[in-house]
N, C-alpha and C positions, 0 to 999 in steps of 0.2 A: 730772430723772430720778427722780421720786418713784415708787417701786414698780415701776419698769421692770426687768424681769428678762430677761437674755439666756440663750443656751444654755450649758450647762456643757461643759467640755472632754470629758467622757465621752460626752455626746450627739453632739457633733461627730465624735468618733472613730467611733462606731457608725454614724452616717449616711454618713461617708466609706467605711467598710468595706462597707456595704450597696450603696452606689453603685458601688464598684469591682467587687463581685461581679456586679452586674447588667451592667455594661459588659463584664466578662470573659465572661459567659455569652452575651451578644449577639455578641461578637466570635468566640467559638468556634462558634456556630451559623452565622455568616456564612462562616467558613472551611470548615466541614463542607459547607455547601450549595455553595460555590464549587468545592470538590474533586469533589463528586458531579457537578456540571455539567461540569467539565473531563473527568472519566472518560467521561461520556456523549458529549461532543463528540469525544473521541479514538476511541471505539468507532464512532461514525457515520463518522468520517473513514476508519478502516481498512476498514470495510465497503464504502465507496464505492471506495477504492483497489483492494482485492483483487477486488471484483466487476468493476470496469472492466477490470482487467488480464486476468482470466479470460475475460471476454466478448470482448475484442480478440483474444486467442489463438484462442478458439473460432470467431470470425468468419473469421479467416484459414484455419483448418483446414477449415471448411465450404467455403470458396471454392477450396480447393486440389485437386490431383490426388492420387489414392490412391498412385500409383506414385512420386511424388517426395518424399513426406513422410518426413523423417528425424529421429529422436530422437537427441540427443547427437551432432550431426554433427562430423566432424573438420575443421571450417572455422575458420580463424583470425579472431578479432575482437579489437579492441584494448581491450575492457572486459568482463571476466567470462568465464564458462563458457558456451559455446553449448549451449542446451537443445533447440532445435527449428529445423529448416530446412524452409521451405515454398516450393515454386516459385510464382512470381507471373508474370503476363503481362509480356512483354518491353517493351511500350510502343512498338513499331514499329522499334526499332533492331536486332532480330533477335539480341540477346545474351540468354543465359539470365540470369534474375534470381532471387534467393532472398531471402526475408524470413527473417532469423535472429533468434530471441529468445535473449538472453544474460542471465544473472544475475550481476551483480557482487556477490558475497557480502561483500566487504570493506566496501562502502558501502551495501549493501542496496538496490541499484537494478536494475530490470528494463529492459533496452534492446531496441529493435527496430532491426535493421540491414537495409538494403536493399543487397544485394551483387550486383555484376555479375560474371559469369564470362566467360572467353574471353581474347582477347589484351589487352584493356584492363580486366582484372579489378580489382576493388577495391570499397570501400564507397562507394555512391552517396549514401546518406542514413542518418543515425543519429538516433534519437529516444529520449528517456527516456520509457518507458511510465509508470512510477511509482517512487517511492522508498519506503523503509520496508518492503521485502520481505524476509522471513526465509527463505522457501523457495518453490520452484516445482517441483512434481512432475508429470511427464507420463508417461503409460503408454499404450501402443498394444496393444489387444486386439481381435482379430477385426475390424480396420478401424475401430475406434472409439477415439478419443483421449480419455482422461480427464485433465482439467486441475485441479490444485489449487494455489491461490496463497494463501500465508499472509502477511498484512501485519501489522506491529506499529507502535504509536505510544504512547509512554508505557507504561503498564501494560496497555493494551488490545491484544488480538490477535484476528484474525478469519481464517477459512479459507473461501475461495470455491471451490466445486466446480462444474465444468461438464463435459459430455461433448459431443463433436462428431464428426461423420462426414464425411469428404471427399465432396463431391457429384459431382465430376468423375471420370470413369473414368481 
């Protein structure tokens, strides 16, 4: 060990400090980019959910009759507040059927019920349209239904707007 010189304690402490600083900065950059990616994924998800829900309601409105379309119908459903009732074809059994959209505000879920009226009345089918719904606003003006669906996920929210006119007299 002639003339061999190692690092001093001060040099090791400075190198460890600089290494810790670099690792901390890289970790912070990773966290920042991950959170930005997550916000983008949440925004894309709520855009898809709100748009799909608004499009489904608009499709049912377009296929419906102008005379049977009812906003805020006084029909009982087991989940949420009924928003819209739309008459749908009976399917050959000659009983009136209604598609009822209901918003369960407690759980943020939009449901679509298929209800049969008459002697054997009741819910025939129940489907969850989407979850993460904050609000659904429907207005009927001069035969045109305006649909607004607001969906939320994490910090992201999106409002989809559609207008639809019943095509059947």
